[in-house]
N, C-alpha and C positions, 0 to 999 in steps of 0.2 A: 663615721668606721665603725662602728658596731656595728653597720647591714654591711663594709666587707671583710669582717671578723666572722661573720654569719655565714658568708657566698661565700667561701671559703672550706667553713666544712660542709655547710652540703655535697661537698664536690667530695669531701675524704670520706659523709657518710655512704655515699652511695652504691648500689652493689657491683656494679659493672660496671669501668673506664678504658678506655682503651689512647686513653687524651690526660694531653698535662695542663697544669696548667699557670700562665705568667703575673707574677706580680712587678710593673711598669714606675723609676721611679728614678727621679731626680740622680745624684750622687752627691751623698753626705747628709740625704733625706731623712733619712734614720729610715728608708728599708728592714737594715736586719737587725734593729730594736725592733722593730714590728714582728719580726718572725722570734724574734727573741721573749718578747716579754708577752706580746697576745696574742698569737696564730702558736707555736711549738708548744708552752703552755696548755693549753684545749686542747689541743692532740693527743698532746700524752693524760690525759685526766679523762677522753671516751675510754665507751666501751664497748667494740659493737659485735654482735653474736659469740658473746664468752672474751671475746679477744684485747686486750690492752695494746694500745697502738704507738709504737715507741719510733721518734724523730730525727733523721739521721741525714744532717748540715752537713755540709760541702762547701767552704767556700774557692773560685776555678782559677781563682785570681792566682796570676803566676807558675798557672799549670804551663808545662810545656810540649806532653803529650800524653797520649790515651789512657796508657798505663799504668801513669800515676793516679788519674783520677779511679781504677781498677786498686788501686793499691789503697786508695783513701779510701775507699766502701771496705772496703775489710779490713782494712783497723778499725774504723770506726764500729763495724758489726762485728767483729770477737770483743773489745772491750768492753763492750754492749754483755757479750755474753757471760762475761766472766762474773762469776760468783762471788768471790771474794773483794773483789772490785764493787758489787754492787751494796753489797756489804756492808761497806766503807762505805760509799760513798750516803747508802742511810743513816748512817752513824756520826756521819761528820753535818747531811744538810748540804750534801753539795748535793751541785745541779747538773752540772758540767763539768765534764775532765777536761782542766789548764790543758793550754799548747806544752807546755814549755812536761808536762807529767807524760800528752803522749806519749812523747818521742823516747823520753825515757823506756813508757811501755813498750813501744820501740825494740827497740835495742835489746832490752828483756825479751822479747819473742826468740831475735833474731839472732839470739844466743844460745838461746835454749832454756832458761831461766822461765821458769817453773811459777804459780806463786798459789798454785792446789796440786798440778797434777793430772786438772782433771781432762778425760776429750771432747771434743768437738759435738756439741749436740748437733748433731748434722738435722733433726727435724728442726732443734730451729735456725738454723741454721741457709734452711732450705726456704721455710716459710719467709713467704712475699705477703699474705692478707691483711700483714698486722703490723707494714711499715711506711713511712712519709718517707721522701728524699725530696733535699732542700740543696739543688743545684744554685750556691750564691754570683755576684762578682761575673756571671758570663762576658763581659764585656771587655774584659779582665784576661782575659787568658791569652799564653800562649799558644794558642790552637784557631786550628780555620775555624772559624762559629761552626760552622753547616757537620763539618767533623763532626763536634761537641754533638753537637741537635741530632745527628743521624748519629751519633752512640747512645745517649739517651733517649732515642726512639725506643731501645729493645728495651730500655726496664717498662720502656709503658705500654706498647704495642703486643708484645710476648710476654710477659710476666702482667702485664696488668696493677703497676705500681703507683698505688698513687702522688705523687711525681711537683714540686714544685718551684719553677724558673727565676731567681732576683734576677730582675738587670737594667738598666738606662738602656733602654732603645731608641734613643738620640745619640747617645756616645756608642753606641753599638752600629748605629746605621753610617755615623764618618768612619770608623773603624771600618765596616766595609767597602768606605770612597776611599780610602787612601796611606791605606795596605802594600807594599809595592812599591807604592807610585813612581820611581825616577824611572822600573820598571816598565811598568806598566808604560810610561808616558816616549821608552825611547823602541819597544816593541811597535807600540799607535804611532810613530810618528815614520820606523821604519814601511808600513805598512801601507802608509799616506804618500810614502815616496814609489815602494811599490806601481802604486796604482797613476802615479804616473797627477796624483794630484795634490804633492806637496807647492810646489810652485804654481799650481792653477788661478788663473782671477776670481775670481769670487769674491763674496758680502761677508760672505762671513771671516772675522777673524780665525787669529789661524793656533790659536791658543781655545779660541770654544771649537776644531776642526779640530784637532789630540783630543781633543776632552769628550766628544761623542762619539771616538772611536774606542776610546778605554772602556765606553759606557758599555755599547756595543759589545768589546771583542771580554773583556772580560765583568760580567753582565755578575755578580754577588748576589746583589741587593737581590732580585728576581730568584734564584736559591733561596738566598735568606724565607725568602714568601714562601715560597712554590713550601719546602719542609719545616716550615712554623707550622703555615695552615694546616701538614698534615698532623703535625704534632699538641702544639698550643690547642685547646676546646674554649679556652676562655685566656681574654688579658685582665686582669684588673690597672684600671689608675689608684696608683697609693695616693693617698691626698692628706697629706699627713698631720694631724690636730697639734700644730704646734706650741700649743697652750700646754697640752696635757706634758708631750715632749721634755718644755722646756723647764718642766715644775719634774720631773726627773730628773731633766741632768741636773738641779741648782740640789737634790738630796748629796748629791756628793759630799757639799760644805758641809752635813747638818753638824761633826766633830768641828765645827769653827764658829761660837754662837756668834759671835762679832762678824765676822762676813757673812751665816748665813741671815743675819736680819736683817743686815745691810742689803743682803739682794730681794729679800724677802719683800722691801719692803720696797723694789723700785722691780720686781717684776714688769710691772708698764714698762719703765722706759727701757729695760731688754728687750719684752718685744716688738716694742716703737721701734729698736733700731734697727735691730732684729730684720725686720717685713723692710725697712728703706732700703736697705743690703739689696734689695733687689732678686738677692736664689732663693734655695730652698736649703740650705748647705749650711745642716747643722752640726756637724762637723770642725765647720770654722769656728762656728758659735760656742760648740765645749773648748776648742782650743782658748780660743779667746776668755776665756772664765777662768779661763788656768794660768793666763798670764795679767788676767786682773787679781787674781788671788796675790801672787805676786805682789807689785802694786801694792794694792790692800795692806797689806803685810808691813810692809815696808814703810808704808806714808804712816799708815799709824802704833810704830813705834818709834820713827826717830820725833814725828810729830801730831802724836796726838790730838790734838787739839783743830785738826785742821775741821776747815770748815764743808758742813755736809753740802753743800754745792759744791764745791769745788772739786767732794769725793764722788755727786752722780754724773757731772763733768765728762770723771776718769775715765769713771764706766762708760759714757758713750763714747768717747774717745778710742779707746780701747779696743770696743766694739768692732766701729767701723773702719778703723782702719788696719786693723785685723780682715777684713771684710775686702777691703779695696785695693789690697795687697796680694792677699789669698786664692781671692776669688779670679783673679786675673784683672782686676779688671783696668789695673798701673803698671807703668814699671814700682821696684822697690825705690826706687830715685826721685820720686816726683817728689816727695815731702825732703830730701837730705840738703837741702839747699836751704830752709828753716830755719830758723838755729831758736825763736821764741813764740812767745807771744803776742808781743811789740812787730815783732816780723809779718809775722800773720795776720795779725788786726789791717794789717798797713795794704797788703797783699789785698786785700778782704773792700780797703778804700776807694785803694786804685783801681780794679777792677768794678766797684760800683760808679764811683764818682766820676771818673773820668772813663767811663767804658770801654776797658783796660782790655781786653782777650784775652793777652798774652799766660795771664791766667785764672784760662778760665776754668778748668777744671774745679780749683780750691773754693772757686764761688760756688761750684756746681755743687761742691762738696760739702759747705759751712752751710747749703740753702736745704741742703738733702737731711743734715745726721741733723743738726741747729731749729731746724724747720719750725716757730715757736715754743723753742727750752733757749731762755737768755739768762745766755752767762757770757763777765767780762774778762771771763781765762780760759779755749777751749783749744788752745794747742799744749801741746806737751813733751817735751824735746824729747824725756825721757823715756819716755813708753815709744815714740816711733823711734826712735832708737833700738829698743827692748823688742817691739812688736819684730824690726826689718831685718839684723840682727843675732836676736837672741841673745844681743846681753845687756848684761843688766849697768849701764854705767854711771857712778856713783856715784863722783864727780857734776855731771850732769842733769842728776838728782836736788843732789844739793841744792845747782840753781841756781833752777825749778823754784826748787818750794824755798827758798828767800823770799824769792823776789814774790811769789804768792800772798806769803806770811804779808812783804813786808804790804803789799799792797792791798789785800784783802784784810785787812786788820778788827777778829768781833772785836773789838773794843770798841773802833769805831767805825763802827754798823750805827743807823738806826733802829731806836728799840725794837720798830716791828716786823724788820730786815732778821735781826737776831730770833727773837721769837718762830720766821719762817722757815728759814731755813738754819738754821743749825740744837739739837736736842735742848729744853728748855732745864734739862737736868745736868748741863755746862754753861749756866749760868749761876753766880756764887749766890747765897743766896743774901750779901748786903747787895746786892745792885739786881733783884729779883722784882723787890717792890718799883725800885726804880724805875724798871722798865717800864711794868704794867703802866704803871702813870701815863709813862710818857707815849705808851697805845694811843690809850683811853684819850688821855689832852688831843693826837693824829684822828687819829673816829671822830669824835666828840663839831672838830673843827673841820672834818673833811678834807685832810691833806691825800693820801691817799688815794689809789686805785678804787674801785669798786670791789674788781675778784679779791684781792688783798685781805678785803674788813669779811665778807664772806666767810671768809680763808679764817682768819683771825679770830669768829668771832668760834668758830672750833676747838679752836684751843681754850677759848674765857669758856666757851661752855665745862669742857672735858675740867681744867683748873679748878673750878668753885667746887666739883664732884670731887676733887680728892681733896677740897677746903682750901688751897690753897692761897685763894686768894678771899677777901672779902665784900665779896659782894652778893647782892645775891640777881638769881636771873630774869626777874623782868624787870628791873633797873638797869640792865648788862643789856640786855634786848632793846630796850628801848632809845639809847648810849649809842647803839649802834645801825639801829631801822635812820634816825634822824641821823647820825655821821654819812648813812648809804644817802640821803638828800642832797643835803650839802654837798657831795661827792662827785651826784649827777652830773653837775654846770660843772666839773673837770675831768670828767675823767671819759675816757677811749668807748669804745664800743668792745667786747670781750667776746673774739672768736672762733677759739677754741675753750669754752668754759669748762666742756667733761673732764680736757684732758686735766686742767688748769684741775679743779676743785678732787681730782685722783689722787694728786699729788700730797693729801691727809687724806684720815681717817677721819670721818665724821662720827659727829658721841651718837650713838643710839639713848642714851640713856636720856635727854632733849633733844627726841626725833622731829618733833610737834615741834621745838624754839629754832630750832635746822630749819624748819621748813616754810616756816613766816621766813622766817630771810632767806632762805634762797626764793622763796615766791618772789617776794616787792627786790629781789637783784635783777629776776628775770624781765618780772615790768619790766624795772628801772631800763636794763639793759635793749633790752628792745623797742624803745625809747632812741637812744644812742645810736641804737642800728640806726632807724629811720632817722634821724638826724645827720651817721654818717653819706647817707646814701643823697642824703636830697644837696650835702652839702657837693658831694660829687658830685651829682647832677648838675649844679650849679655851675663846678668847673669844666664840667665837659663841652656842653650846652651853650653856654658863655661866648665856646668859641666860634661859634654862630651866628655873621655869613664872613668874622674879617678874617678869623683865624685857621679856615679849615683841612690848610695840612694838621695839626695838632690836635683838631678833631675827630676825623680819622684815623690817625693815632690812639691815641685814647676811647672811641670810640668798640677798636680790635680790641685793642690787649683787656679792656677792663669791663664792658657792657655785652662782650656777645653771648654769654649766660646770665644776664643778672638782669630782671627787670627794673632800667633806672628809668621809664620814660611813667614811673609808677612813681614818683619823686620829685615829676617836676611840673608848675604850671602849664597846665593846654595853652592857655589862651598867648604865654611869651611864651611858648613852643612854636604856635601856629607865626607870632611878627616874627621868630626869627628863620622859620623855615621858607615864611616868600621873599624873605628880603636875602636871601639866596642866587646865588648866580642858576640860571636854567641847569647850566652842566650839572650843575650842585646838588639841588633838586633830583633829578636825575640822579645821581647817585646816593642819593641819601635811599631814594625810593629803595633804590636794586639791593644796597647792602640789609633796609630794615625785611626786603624777602629774606635772602637768601639767613639772616639771623634766623627771622621766625622759621624757615625749612626744617633747620642746623637741630633750634632748641629753643623750643614751641612748646615739652613739653615743660620746661625749665622758669618761661616768659609769662606765663598766664596772670601774675599779680602784677601786671602791665593793662591788660587785656580793657577795663575801663575806660583808662585814662583816647586806650587810638580808637575809639570806639565816640570818644566826645571828639575826640583831634579833628576824626573824621567829622563827624558835626558839625563842628566850627567853622571847616573845612566849606563841605558844604555851602553853609549857610553866606558865605565870604564871597563863596562863586556863581550866588541865585543869582540873575538878571543881568553877572556881568558883559561886554562886549567881549568876544574872545579877542585875547592875544595871542606872545606866546609863549609871555608868564602863565596868566592863565591856562592858557591848553595845558603845559607843566604841572600847575597844582592840580589840577580834573587831573591828570594819569595820574598823581599821586596821590589824591581822595583814593579812586579807582582799587589803587594800588592795595593802600588801607585794607579796600574793603576788602580783597586776597587775603591780606595777612592777616586777619579779624577771623575771616572762616579755615583760617589754618589754625593758625589758635583753639578754635573751637572744632577741628577734626584732634589731634590733637591730646585733649584733650578727653576727648571722645575717648581714646585708643587707652587714655590713661586709666580710665573709670573700670572698660572695660577687663583693662589684665587686674585690677585691682577686683572686681564680678570676679574672674574664675579663681582667681586664686582663696 
C-alpha cells in the first residue's frame, strides 16, 4: 500500500504532466477512505517550488450535466480561498468542510452575503500549479462518461493540472454496454430487418445477432478506451489493506468501552467473516457493525450474563447475513420462512443426511461462515428480521433470547466450557474454586480434547500469575503434560490449530512454559494426524477390489491432493490392486497419472511408497508368463515409473521457485 501511495505522490511531484492517473477498485472497497486518509493529507503537506498544494475533491455521483461539475469546482475553489473560513477551520481543527456547511456558504454567496467583503484574489484563482483535482465515482455520474473524460481532459492537457480519477472500471464497462439498451435493441432489430437478416436462416441465435449489431453500431467501449488512452497515463489497481481499514472502522466505537473491548477481542472473527463473504465491500461491513452495536446493546441491557460464545456467533451471523442480502447474493426472502434455530438446524440435518438439495443455499451458507466455528445456536431470527427490514422486533428478540438462556444455561455448562466461553470474572467467588478443581480433574484424566487442554493451560498460567489459584507453575505444567498424554488416546486431530489458539491470549510472562505445552501438543497432534490418515487410507483402500464404485467416489473426493499412499502398507496395496479386474487396474492407473499431473507438488510425501510399490510389482512380474492380467500389471508398473518422474519434475519446479525467491 505504501508503494501505491508513493507512486501517486511521484506523479504529483513531476514538474510537467499532460496526463491524469486513475485509481481503479471495487465498490465499497475503501477507495474514498484511501484518498481521504492516505493520499490527500500527504498531498496537502507537500511543498514544491515554494508552494503548498491544495487538493480539490469532487464526487461525480448523480451529476447530470457538465455545468454541475464546473459549479462544484468553483464552489470548492472559492471556499478554499476565503480567509475567514480558513481562519475558522484552523482554529477549530477542522480539515474538511461538511456538505451541509457548503450548502449554506453557497446560498450566502448567491444572496450576496459575504463574510469579509474581500474581492476575489485573481492571482490565487488563476493559479493551477498548486492544485490537485480528484474526481470520484466516475461510473455513478448521470452524464455520458465520454463527455466527462473529454471535459476533464481540458484541465489535464491544456492547464497541466494534476488530476486523479477514482472509479470502478468493471461497473463502468457494464454501464457503457447497458445504457439505453431498449433503444439500442430496437435500432439493431430495425437494421437487421432492413438488411433482410432478421429472418435469415443461420446457426447464430437471434439474441447473438442483435448483440453483435449493437456492439458494432454503438461501440462506446472503444470510444472510452480511445479517450482513456489519451487522458490516463497510469492506472493503479487499488487492493486495500483490509486489516488496517477494519481497525479504522472499529475506532468509531471507542466511546463504547464494552463494545469496543468485545470487537477488539474478536477482530479475527470479523476479518475472517468478511473474507468469507467473497466481496471487498467495506461499506457493507461498516453497516453490519452498526447493526451489531444495536444488537450488542440490547442483549447486554436485557440479558447481561449472555454467554460470550453466543455473542461471538451473533457477530458472525450479523456480518454474514448483511453481506448475503446487501451484496445481492440472495433475495431477502431466503431466510423468511426459517423461524428459529431449531428449524435452521433441521434444514441442515435434512440436507446433509438425506442429501436434500432443496435447501442447498442454507447448507452452503452454514459451511462457509461457520466453517471451523462450532456453535450449537447459530441462527437468530431477530437479527435476520433487523437486517432485512431495519425493524428491531422486541417480541421475537425476547423469544429468541429466552430459548438461548434455557438451552445454554452457563450454570449447567461443564466447568472447562465456562472457562473457555465466558469471562472468568462472571464466575462467583464461591463457584470459582470448585470450577478450577473440576477442570483439573478433567485434565488429569484426559477427558478433554487436546486443543482445549492447551487453551486451559493459558488460563491457569494467568490465574497463577494473578494469585487466583494456589498452585505453582511446575505442578500445573506436569498435570497438563500428563493429561495430554492420556487425552491423546481418545482425542481427534486438530486441523485448524492457528484459528483455535487465536481465540485466547497466550500469557507472555510464562512463554517458556507455554512453548513447552505447545511443542508437546504439536508432537501429539502430528501423531494423531498420521493415525487419522492411516485410518482414512484403510477405509478407502479396503474397497479394492470388491467395492470399486465406493473406492472411486472416496478417492476422487478425499485423495486428489492428499498423499494417501504414504499411509498404507505397500504389500497390502499390491495385493488389492492385483486382485482387481483388468478394467479397474486400467482405471486406477489412469486416475493416478491424472492426479500426479494436477497435484504432484502436494503429493511428494507418498513418493517413497510409490517407488516401493513399483519395485514390489516388478519383483512379482519377474519371470511370470504373459497373461492379460500380467500385461495389465506391467502397464501399471510402467505408468508408475511415469508418475514417479512427474513427481520428481514437479519437485524440481518447487525447488527452482524457492531458489528464485
